[in-house]
A tleap script that builds the chain and sets N, CA, C and O, in Angstrom:
source leaprc.protein.ff14SB
mol = sequence {
  NMET LYS ALA ARG GLY ARG GLN GLU SER LYS
  GLU TRP TRP PHE LEU ALA VAL GLU ILE GLY
  THR ASP GLY MET ALA HIE ASP ILE ARG VAL
  ILE ARG MET LEU GLY HIE GLY LEU ASP GLU
  LYS ALA VAL GLU CYS VAL SER GLN TRP ARG
  PHE ARG PRO GLY THR LYS ASP GLY VAL GLU
  VAL ALA VAL GLN ALA THR ILE GLU VAL SER
  PHE ARG LEU GLN ASP SER CARG
}
set mol.1.N position { -19.177 13.931 -36.374 }
set mol.1.CA position { -19.278 15.212 -37.043 }
set mol.1.C position { -18.078 15.376 -37.987 }
set mol.1.O position { -16.936 15.142 -37.593 }
set mol.2.N position { -18.353 15.784 -39.249 }
set mol.2.CA position { -17.287 15.966 -40.233 }
set mol.2.C position { -16.647 17.330 -40.066 }
set mol.2.O position { -17.324 18.320 -39.790 }
set mol.3.N position { -15.352 17.368 -40.234 }
set mol.3.CA position { -14.641 18.643 -40.171 }
set mol.3.C position { -14.912 19.425 -41.453 }
set mol.3.O position { -14.972 18.851 -42.541 }
set mol.4.N position { -15.072 20.717 -41.316 }
set mol.4.CA position { -15.267 21.560 -42.494 }
set mol.4.C position { -13.918 21.828 -43.130 }
set mol.4.O position { -12.882 21.792 -42.467 }
set mol.5.N position { -13.947 22.087 -44.388 }
set mol.5.CA position { -12.713 22.390 -45.094 }
set mol.5.C position { -12.757 21.789 -46.475 }
set mol.5.O position { -13.825 21.656 -47.071 }
set mol.6.N position { -11.621 21.432 -46.974 }
set mol.6.CA position { -11.525 20.908 -48.327 }
set mol.6.C position { -12.080 19.497 -48.432 }
set mol.6.O position { -11.832 18.641 -47.583 }
set mol.7.N position { -12.826 19.285 -49.482 }
set mol.7.CA position { -13.290 17.947 -49.791 }
set mol.7.C position { -12.540 17.500 -51.033 }
set mol.7.O position { -12.258 18.302 -51.923 }
set mol.8.N position { -12.224 16.228 -51.085 }
set mol.8.CA position { -11.441 15.700 -52.189 }
set mol.8.C position { -12.224 14.601 -52.874 }
set mol.8.O position { -12.876 13.787 -52.220 }
set mol.9.N position { -12.156 14.582 -54.200 }
set mol.9.CA position { -12.751 13.480 -54.947 }
set mol.9.C position { -11.739 13.029 -55.986 }
set mol.9.O position { -10.860 13.790 -56.394 }
set mol.10.N position { -11.876 11.794 -56.402 }
set mol.10.CA position { -10.973 11.237 -57.394 }
set mol.10.C position { -11.791 10.914 -58.628 }
set mol.10.O position { -12.802 10.216 -58.542 }
set mol.11.N position { -11.364 11.412 -59.766 }
set mol.11.CA position { -12.069 11.197 -61.030 }
set mol.11.C position { -11.178 10.388 -61.967 }
set mol.11.O position { -9.954 10.523 -61.952 }
set mol.12.N position { -11.814 9.543 -62.785 }
set mol.12.CA position { -11.085 8.666 -63.701 }
set mol.12.C position { -11.416 9.004 -65.149 }
set mol.12.O position { -12.574 9.235 -65.494 }
set mol.13.N position { -10.395 9.030 -65.984 }
set mol.13.CA position { -10.542 9.186 -67.424 }
set mol.13.C position { -10.022 7.928 -68.074 }
set mol.13.O position { -9.065 7.321 -67.593 }
set mol.14.N position { -10.646 7.535 -69.161 }
set mol.14.CA position { -10.189 6.384 -69.922 }
set mol.14.C position { -9.830 6.874 -71.317 }
set mol.14.O position { -10.647 7.489 -72.004 }
set mol.15.N position { -8.598 6.594 -71.725 }
set mol.15.CA position { -8.100 7.070 -73.007 }
set mol.15.C position { -7.690 5.883 -73.869 }
set mol.15.O position { -7.080 4.933 -73.380 }
set mol.16.N position { -8.030 5.943 -75.155 }
set mol.16.CA position { -7.565 4.953 -76.123 }
set mol.16.C position { -6.369 5.586 -76.828 }
set mol.16.O position { -6.451 6.723 -77.292 }
set mol.17.N position { -5.265 4.856 -76.907 }
set mol.17.CA position { -4.053 5.398 -77.528 }
set mol.17.C position { -3.397 4.348 -78.408 }
set mol.17.O position { -3.653 3.150 -78.283 }
set mol.18.N position { -2.552 4.828 -79.294 }
set mol.18.CA position { -1.646 3.948 -80.025 }
set mol.18.C position { -0.253 4.259 -79.507 }
set mol.18.O position { 0.189 5.407 -79.545 }
set mol.19.N position { 0.442 3.231 -79.022 }
set mol.19.CA position { 1.827 3.402 -78.586 }
set mol.19.C position { 2.699 3.105 -79.800 }
set mol.19.O position { 2.728 1.979 -80.297 }
set mol.20.N position { 3.404 4.119 -80.267 }
set mol.20.CA position { 4.222 3.979 -81.464 }
set mol.20.C position { 5.551 3.293 -81.181 }
set mol.20.O position { 5.908 3.047 -80.029 }
set mol.21.N position { 6.265 2.992 -82.240 }
set mol.21.CA position { 7.587 2.376 -82.103 }
set mol.21.C position { 8.580 3.334 -81.451 }
set mol.21.O position { 9.651 2.924 -81.004 }
set mol.22.N position { 8.209 4.628 -81.402 }
set mol.22.CA position { 9.050 5.630 -80.739 }
set mol.22.C position { 8.779 5.706 -79.237 }
set mol.22.O position { 9.422 6.480 -78.529 }
set mol.23.N position { 7.814 4.890 -78.744 }
set mol.23.CA position { 7.496 4.892 -77.318 }
set mol.23.C position { 6.577 6.021 -76.889 }
set mol.23.O position { 6.344 6.208 -75.695 }
set mol.24.N position { 6.058 6.768 -77.837 }
set mol.24.CA position { 5.165 7.888 -77.531 }
set mol.24.C position { 3.723 7.487 -77.827 }
set mol.24.O position { 3.463 6.624 -78.665 }
set mol.25.N position { 2.783 8.137 -77.116 }
set mol.25.CA position { 1.365 7.910 -77.352 }
set mol.25.C position { 0.915 8.758 -78.542 }
set mol.25.O position { 1.188 9.956 -78.610 }
set mol.26.N position { 0.227 8.113 -79.470 }
set mol.26.CA position { -0.293 8.793 -80.658 }
set mol.26.C position { -1.791 8.547 -80.739 }
set mol.26.O position { -2.309 7.618 -80.120 }
set mol.27.N position { -2.482 9.378 -81.501 }
set mol.27.CA position { -3.917 9.207 -81.736 }
set mol.27.C position { -4.669 8.997 -80.416 }
set mol.27.O position { -5.408 8.024 -80.263 }
set mol.28.N position { -4.474 9.912 -79.475 }
set mol.28.CA position { -5.079 9.808 -78.144 }
set mol.28.C position { -6.536 10.252 -78.222 }
set mol.28.O position { -6.840 11.352 -78.682 }
set mol.29.N position { -7.433 9.373 -77.762 }
set mol.29.CA position { -8.865 9.671 -77.767 }
set mol.29.C position { -9.440 9.431 -76.372 }
set mol.29.O position { -9.138 8.424 -75.731 }
set mol.30.N position { -10.258 10.350 -75.918 }
set mol.30.CA position { -10.905 10.197 -74.616 }
set mol.30.C position { -12.117 9.284 -74.802 }
set mol.30.O position { -12.988 9.560 -75.627 }
set mol.31.N position { -12.168 8.192 -74.029 }
set mol.31.CA position { -13.278 7.247 -74.093 }
set mol.31.C position { -14.394 7.691 -73.160 }
set mol.31.O position { -15.569 7.651 -73.524 }
set mol.32.N position { -14.027 8.109 -71.971 }
set mol.32.CA position { -15.012 8.562 -70.982 }
set mol.32.C position { -14.729 10.024 -70.665 }
set mol.32.O position { -13.745 10.338 -69.995 }
set mol.33.N position { -15.582 10.913 -71.141 }
set mol.33.CA position { -15.369 12.349 -70.967 }
set mol.33.C position { -16.052 12.839 -69.698 }
set mol.33.O position { -17.143 12.396 -69.342 }
set mol.34.N position { -15.373 13.770 -69.024 }
set mol.34.CA position { -15.952 14.369 -67.827 }
set mol.34.C position { -16.091 15.890 -67.972 }
set mol.34.O position { -16.774 16.527 -67.170 }
set mol.35.N position { -15.456 16.466 -68.979 }
set mol.35.CA position { -15.620 17.896 -69.255 }
set mol.35.C position { -14.821 18.807 -68.350 }
set mol.35.O position { -13.877 18.375 -67.689 }
set mol.36.N position { -15.207 20.077 -68.327 }
set mol.36.CA position { -14.601 21.133 -67.507 }
set mol.36.C position { -13.119 21.352 -67.829 }
set mol.36.O position { -12.367 21.821 -66.974 }
set mol.37.N position { -12.689 21.014 -69.059 }
set mol.37.CA position { -11.296 21.198 -69.450 }
set mol.37.C position { -10.362 20.117 -68.945 }
set mol.37.O position { -9.176 20.115 -69.274 }
set mol.38.N position { -10.887 19.199 -68.150 }
set mol.38.CA position { -10.032 18.153 -67.578 }
set mol.38.C position { -9.739 17.036 -68.570 }
set mol.38.O position { -8.725 16.351 -68.439 }
set mol.39.N position { -10.611 16.835 -69.566 }
set mol.39.CA position { -10.343 15.839 -70.604 }
set mol.39.C position { -9.049 16.213 -71.334 }
set mol.39.O position { -8.194 15.364 -71.585 }
set mol.40.N position { -8.927 17.492 -71.666 }
set mol.40.CA position { -7.734 17.983 -72.358 }
set mol.40.C position { -6.484 17.816 -71.491 }
set mol.40.O position { -5.411 17.494 -72.000 }
set mol.41.N position { -6.625 18.034 -70.181 }
set mol.41.CA position { -5.486 17.862 -69.269 }
set mol.41.C position { -5.044 16.397 -69.215 }
set mol.41.O position { -3.849 16.112 -69.142 }
set mol.42.N position { -6.010 15.467 -69.250 }
set mol.42.CA position { -5.674 14.043 -69.244 }
set mol.42.C position { -4.904 13.692 -70.512 }
set mol.42.O position { -3.912 12.966 -70.452 }
set mol.43.N position { -5.353 14.200 -71.662 }
set mol.43.CA position { -4.659 13.958 -72.936 }
set mol.43.C position { -3.261 14.571 -72.882 }
set mol.43.O position { -2.292 13.945 -73.310 }
set mol.44.N position { -3.155 15.780 -72.361 }
set mol.44.CA position { -1.860 16.463 -72.251 }
set mol.44.C position { -0.892 15.642 -71.395 }
set mol.44.O position { 0.282 15.505 -71.736 }
set mol.45.N position { -1.383 15.105 -70.297 }
set mol.45.CA position { -0.560 14.281 -69.404 }
set mol.45.C position { -0.002 13.069 -70.139 }
set mol.45.O position { 1.206 12.833 -70.151 }
set mol.46.N position { -0.906 12.304 -70.752 }
set mol.46.CA position { -0.501 11.060 -71.404 }
set mol.46.C position { 0.426 11.331 -72.590 }
set mol.46.O position { 1.307 10.522 -72.881 }
set mol.47.N position { 0.238 12.446 -73.267 }
set mol.47.CA position { 1.090 12.759 -74.419 }
set mol.47.C position { 2.541 13.011 -74.003 }
set mol.47.O position { 3.437 12.969 -74.847 }
set mol.48.N position { 2.786 13.270 -72.720 }
set mol.48.CA position { 4.152 13.492 -72.231 }
set mol.48.C position { 4.811 12.215 -71.714 }
set mol.48.O position { 6.024 12.190 -71.502 }
set mol.49.N position { 4.038 11.171 -71.513 }
set mol.49.CA position { 4.583 9.914 -71.003 }
set mol.49.C position { 5.366 9.183 -72.078 }
set mol.49.O position { 5.109 9.349 -73.270 }
set mol.50.N position { 6.324 8.373 -71.648 }
set mol.50.CA position { 7.080 7.493 -72.552 }
set mol.50.C position { 6.755 6.056 -72.197 }
set mol.50.O position { 6.637 5.700 -71.024 }
set mol.51.N position { 6.611 5.236 -73.229 }
set mol.51.CA position { 6.262 3.835 -73.058 }
set mol.51.C position { 7.326 2.957 -73.701 }
set mol.51.O position { 8.104 3.416 -74.538 }
set mol.52.N position { 7.352 1.712 -73.307 }
set mol.52.CA position { 8.201 0.731 -73.969 }
set mol.52.C position { 7.383 0.192 -75.141 }
set mol.52.O position { 6.294 -0.341 -74.930 }
set mol.53.N position { 7.887 0.320 -76.375 }
set mol.53.CA position { 7.107 -0.132 -77.532 }
set mol.53.C position { 6.821 -1.634 -77.469 }
set mol.53.O position { 7.574 -2.403 -76.873 }
set mol.54.N position { 5.708 -2.029 -78.101 }
set mol.54.CA position { 5.410 -3.452 -78.217 }
set mol.54.C position { 6.393 -4.098 -79.185 }
set mol.54.O position { 7.006 -3.418 -80.009 }
set mol.55.N position { 6.533 -5.391 -79.080 }
set mol.55.CA position { 7.406 -6.113 -80.027 }
set mol.55.C position { 6.688 -7.339 -80.561 }
set mol.55.O position { 5.860 -7.947 -79.883 }
set mol.56.N position { 7.023 -7.681 -81.786 }
set mol.56.CA position { 6.530 -8.908 -82.399 }
set mol.56.C position { 7.686 -9.514 -83.165 }
set mol.56.O position { 8.255 -8.889 -84.061 }
set mol.57.N position { 8.026 -10.740 -82.800 }
set mol.57.CA position { 9.171 -11.429 -83.414 }
set mol.57.C position { 10.449 -10.605 -83.287 }
set mol.57.O position { 11.280 -10.589 -84.195 }
set mol.58.N position { 10.600 -9.916 -82.144 }
set mol.58.CA position { 11.803 -9.144 -81.876 }
set mol.58.C position { 11.854 -7.777 -82.540 }
set mol.58.O position { 12.852 -7.067 -82.419 }
set mol.59.N position { 10.791 -7.399 -83.240 }
set mol.59.CA position { 10.750 -6.114 -83.937 }
set mol.59.C position { 9.733 -5.209 -83.229 }
set mol.59.O position { 8.634 -5.649 -82.891 }
set mol.60.N position { 10.103 -3.959 -83.012 }
set mol.60.CA position { 9.191 -3.014 -82.376 }
set mol.60.C position { 8.003 -2.731 -83.292 }
set mol.60.O position { 8.168 -2.510 -84.492 }
set mol.61.N position { 6.795 -2.743 -82.706 }
set mol.61.CA position { 5.567 -2.479 -83.461 }
set mol.61.C position { 4.680 -1.534 -82.667 }
set mol.61.O position { 4.785 -1.442 -81.444 }
set mol.62.N position { 3.813 -0.841 -83.371 }
set mol.62.CA position { 2.818 0.013 -82.716 }
set mol.62.C position { 1.726 -0.885 -82.146 }
set mol.62.O position { 1.362 -1.889 -82.758 }
set mol.63.N position { 1.203 -0.525 -80.977 }
set mol.63.CA position { 0.132 -1.297 -80.342 }
set mol.63.C position { -0.958 -0.357 -79.844 }
set mol.63.O position { -0.702 0.812 -79.556 }
set mol.64.N position { -2.171 -0.881 -79.746 }
set mol.64.CA position { -3.300 -0.149 -79.193 }
set mol.64.C position { -3.355 -0.408 -77.691 }
set mol.64.O position { -3.043 -1.508 -77.233 }
set mol.65.N position { -3.748 0.596 -76.934 }
set mol.65.CA position { -3.851 0.429 -75.477 }
set mol.65.C position { -4.971 1.319 -74.944 }
set mol.65.O position { -5.324 2.336 -75.541 }
set mol.66.N position { -5.511 0.908 -73.814 }
set mol.66.CA position { -6.453 1.739 -73.069 }
set mol.66.C position { -5.767 2.123 -71.766 }
set mol.66.O position { -5.249 1.264 -71.052 }
set mol.67.N position { -5.765 3.402 -71.462 }
set mol.67.CA position { -5.063 3.915 -70.285 }
set mol.67.C position { -6.065 4.581 -69.354 }
set mol.67.O position { -6.925 5.343 -69.796 }
set mol.68.N position { -5.949 4.291 -68.063 }
set mol.68.CA position { -6.744 4.962 -67.036 }
set mol.68.C position { -5.905 6.087 -66.447 }
set mol.68.O position { -4.746 5.883 -66.087 }
set mol.69.N position { -6.484 7.252 -66.352 }
set mol.69.CA position { -5.811 8.402 -65.742 }
set mol.69.C position { -6.716 8.904 -64.621 }
set mol.69.O position { -7.923 9.046 -64.811 }
set mol.70.N position { -6.139 9.169 -63.467 }
set mol.70.CA position { -6.953 9.710 -62.370 }
set mol.70.C position { -6.363 11.031 -61.895 }
set mol.70.O position { -5.147 11.222 -61.874 }
set mol.71.N position { -7.238 11.914 -61.523 }
set mol.71.CA position { -6.865 13.189 -60.909 }
set mol.71.C position { -7.576 13.281 -59.583 }
set mol.71.O position { -8.715 12.832 -59.455 }
set mol.72.N position { -6.930 13.846 -58.610 }
set mol.72.CA position { -7.595 14.147 -57.342 }
set mol.72.C position { -8.023 15.601 -57.397 }
set mol.72.O position { -7.210 16.505 -57.588 }
set mol.73.N position { -9.303 15.797 -57.226 }
set mol.73.CA position { -9.861 17.141 -57.288 }
set mol.73.C position { -10.207 17.608 -55.895 }
set mol.73.O position { -10.840 16.884 -55.127 }
set mol.74.N position { -9.794 18.807 -55.572 }
set mol.74.CA position { -10.085 19.352 -54.253 }
set mol.74.C position { -11.049 20.505 -54.370 }
set mol.74.O position { -10.897 21.383 -55.219 }
set mol.75.N position { -12.038 20.490 -53.511 }
set mol.75.CA position { -12.992 21.576 -53.411 }
set mol.75.C position { -12.435 22.547 -52.373 }
set mol.75.O position { -12.281 22.185 -51.207 }
set mol.76.N position { -12.139 23.746 -52.777 }
set mol.76.CA position { -11.505 24.701 -51.855 }
set mol.76.C position { -12.495 25.539 -51.075 }
set mol.76.O position { -12.115 26.523 -50.442 }
set mol.77.N position { -13.753 25.162 -51.115 }
set mol.77.CA position { -14.765 25.912 -50.356 }
set mol.77.C position { -14.579 25.775 -48.873 }
set mol.77.O position { -15.347 26.346 -48.099 }
savepdb mol mol.pdb
quit
């Protein structure tokens, strides 16, 4: 028998980004949308992260990346 209370689920978002030479994510696009305002929260999260810029021949360059973001959602019923 399952206990009643909060149920939890984990949802995944996939974002396409460009990591700039400044180490920040630019041109963030949601690849897999789930809606309910959570797509915007995933973009907001990633926009605050700092990355190590890519390098080519010892020079920092912008690179394309795909990022997975997960949130744990709780049902408070």
